[in-house]
Structures are given as C-alpha cells and as structure tokens.
N, C-alpha and C positions, 0 to 999 in steps of 0.2 A: 407510492411517490418514489421520485428517484431523486437519488442524494449526491452532488458531488464529494469527492475525497479528494486529498491532498496530505502531503506528509511534506512540512516546511523546514527541508536541511538547509538551503540553499548553499551546500558546498558539493554535492554528489546526485546527478540525477538520473533516473531511470524510469525505464519503462510501468513501474510495480509502483512508483509513490503516488499517483493519481488513477482517477477513475469515477466510477458510477455504479453505486448498488440501487437493487431496491430494497426500500424499508416504509413500514406506516409511519414508524416515530424516529425521535433524533436519538435515541438510546439504541433502537435496533439497528439503525446505518451505523454508529460506531460502530457495534460487537460485528457488521459484518464486513465494513470496512475491514477491520483489522485481522478478520478472518481471512479475507482476500489478499488482505499483503503478505500477512505469515506463509501463507500456504504458498504463495509465488515465490517468499522469499527462502521456504525451503526447498522449492524445486531447484532453485538458481544454486542453491549451497548444495544439495545433493549432485547436480550437474557438476559443479565447478570441483567437485571431488573423485569425477569419475576421469576426468585431463590431467596427465604426468603433469604439464606447465602449470596447474592450477589448483593441484591436489592439498596444496596449505594454505589456500584461501579460503574468505569464507566474508558474507556481505552480511551487515546487522543491520537496523535502524531503532530509531526513538519514535515508537509511539506516541509518547506522550506530546508530540508537537502536531497529531494526526488533527486535520483540519475539516471538518463538515459540515455541508451547506446544502439547502435545498437546491434542487437545480436551476431551478425560476431566477434564482435571488443571483444565481453566476451568470442567467444571460442576462439580466438587467441592467 
C-alpha cells in the first residue's frame, strides 16, 4: 500500500519534506517516511559542508510534525 507523507512546517518548503512510501501498516509508513527524510537530510547537510559558502550551514526538521495518510485518501 502506498502512503503519502509530509512535514507541516509552513515556513520553509523543500523537496524532501513530502513524498510517498510503500508500507503494509500505518506504523511502518511512519518509520519509512522518517528514515527517508532523515537520509535525505543527511545528504543535504553533507553537501552543504563541502562548499565554502555553505560550510557553516545545516538544515533541520521537526519530525513530530510528520503527517502520513494512505495515498487513496489524499486523492479523494
């Protein structure tokens, strides 16, 4: 089953704070969404550290704001 996720920050939007994961249960979908977001965020922060003009910057996210819904309910 596909699940849609997004992090409702309402202040900064990125391409990593929403998407879809494949999972059998709601709890599994939450875990997979958190893992995907965390991995993507780690990659972004690693890239920022390798550029002179962004080496002191990083991006964080509040995963307590994560919303997960079955894709079917998002499209209805």
